[in-house]
N, C-alpha and C positions, 0 to 999 in steps of 0.2 A: 741346568745340566747340559753339558755339551753333547752334541750328536756324535755318532761314530765317525762321520765324515770330517768334522772339525778336529776330533782327536787324531785321526789318521793324518790330516794335513799338518798339525802341530808336530806329530811324531816324525813326519817326513822332513820338515824343516830342521828339527833338532838332529835328525840322523845325518842330513846333508851337511849341517854345520859341523858335526863331529867328524865326518869324512874330510871336510875341508881343513879342519884343525890338524888331523892326523897327517894329511899330505903336507901341510905347512911346516909342522914341527919336524917331520922326517926329511924335509927339503927335497921332496920328490916332485919332478915335473912330469905329469902324466903324458904331456904332448911330446916329450922327448923319448918315450919308450917306443920300441918297435911294435908292430901290429900284434904279435903273439902275446907279448907281455901286457900290452894295452888291453887286449881281450881278457886276459886273466885278471887284470886290475878291475876292469868294469864288472866282470862276473863276481868277483869277490866282494867288491864294494856295494854293488846294487842288488845282489842276489837276496840278501836278508830283507832289503826294502821291498823287493817284489813279493817275497813270501809273506811279509807283514801285510802288504796291500791285499794279497789273496785271502788272508785270514780276516782282515777288515771287511772285505767284500762278502765273504761267506756269512759273517755275523750280521752285516747290513741286510743281506737277502733274507736271513732268518727273521730279523725284526720286521721287514716289510711283509713277509709271509704271515707273521702273527697279526700285524695290523690289518692285512687283507682278510684274514680269517675272522678277526673281530668285527670288521666292517660287514662281512657277509652274515655274521650272526645277528648284528644289529638290523640289517635289512630283512633277515628272516623273521626276527621278532616283530618288526614293523609290518611285514606282510601278514604275519599271523594275526596281529591286532586288527589290521585292516579287514581280513577275512571274518574275524569275529564280529567286528562292527557291521560289516555288510550282512552277516547272518542275523544279527540283532535287528537291523533295519528291515530285513525281509520278514522276520517274525512280527515286528511291529506293524508292517504293512498287511500281513495276513490277519493279524488281530483287528486292524482297522476295517479290513474288508469283511471279516466275520461280523463285526459290530454293525457295519452298514447293512449287511444282509439281514441281520436280526431286526434292525430298525425298519427296513423295508417290509419284512414279513409282518412285523407288528402293525405297521401302518396299513398294509394290505388287509390284515385281519380286522383292524378297526374300521376300514372302509367297507369291507364286506358286511360286518356287523351292522354298520349304519344303513345298509340297504335291506336288511332282513326285517320281516314283520314279526310281531309278537301276537300270536293268535290264541284265542280262547273261545270255547263254546259255552253258552249259557245253559242253565238247567231247563229241562223240558218235561212236559206232561203228555206222553203219547196218547193218541186216541185211535180207536179201531174204525177204519173206513174201508169198505169193499174188501173185507178179509185181510187187510194190510194195516200194519201199525204206521201211523204218521206222527212224527215228533217235530214240531216247529220250534226252532231255537235261534238265538242270536249268535252270529259269528262276529266277535270283536277283534279289532286290530289296534294294539297299542304301540306298534313299531312303525317301520317305514311303509310308505304307500305301496300297494301291490296292484297288479293288473291281470286281466284275463283269469279271473278266479273261477274255479270249478270245484264243486263239492260232490262226493260220491259216498254212498253207504254200502258196505259189504258185509254179508253174513253168510257163512258157510259157502263161500264161492259165488253167491248171487250178488251182483253189483247193480245198484240203481243210482241214477242221478239225483242229487239233492239240491241242485240249483247252480246257476251261472250268473256271474256279475262282471261288468267291465272293469271295475276298480273298487278298492276299499282304501279310503284315505287313513292317514294316521289319526287315531282316536275315533275312527268311524266304526260302524257296524252294519251288517246286512242280515236279512232273514233267510234261513235255509230250511227246507223240509226234508227230514230224514225219513225214508220209507223202507220198511223191511217186512218180510213175510214171517209171521209168527210160527209157521210150520217148517221154516227153513232148516231148523236144527237147533242144537244147543251151543253152537260156537259163539265166539265173541262178536259183538256188533262193532264194526270199525268204521270210522268216518275219515276219509282222506280229503284234504284241502290242497288242490293244485293251484299254483299261481306263478306269475312272472314278476321278478324284481325290476328295479328301475333300469338296470343294465341288461334286461332281457334274460337274465339267468332264471331257469325254471327251478321251482322248489316245491316240496310236498311236506305238509304237516299231518300227522296221524293222531286221531283221538280214539279212545276205547270207551264204550258205554258201560257204566256201572249203576247199580241201584242207588237212588238218591235217599236222602234222610227222610223225606216225606213219602208216604205211601203213594205209589204210582208215578213217582218222579224218576227221571233218569239224569245222571250226571255224565259229562264227557271229560275224561282225563287225558291230557296230552301224553303221548308215548315219546319220552325224551330219547329213548334208545333207538328209535326209528330214524333212519337216514335215507334220503331220496337217492 
């Protein structure tokens, strides 16, 4: 398909050829005319051609404007797609950061759990000595090694030391003596085990005394709801 410029050029050539033929057949010599007649001749001969070129120019500008509008639309679509891609990349980056954070939190939790002890108190048979009950029992540790271990027995606000140890290794145990006053009241007998983990973090485990299955025995149940 020819462009409008080529069509205009062909039209111009045909038009000029037509003017030349008319001048030839009429036997008119434009150069022999005086200035007034020559001006009328030029205006009459080339006025329609100038009008035709004006129309061609207007149509060409309209076509260029449509092409420019289409190009702007394409650029707008590309920019929109680019923004959507950047937004998706940002979302993927945020998801990756959230996943990394979750992994770090999980690893930190696993690390913290690897440093924590698993403590348990063995069954005991209290004896009365000097008007105080004394219950000797084993403190077991099935978790990580702990340091600076202190045990305290509390009943109705009265707190007494039950023993101190420098360390309890994993799988190890130590003896503690839980002492309380039988006249202290009817409140629960609580045993708190204070310790330091490998990274020096302090922790506390709490046990509550309950009646054992055998007569005169005492069991110590860990209070899982207690947090230091």
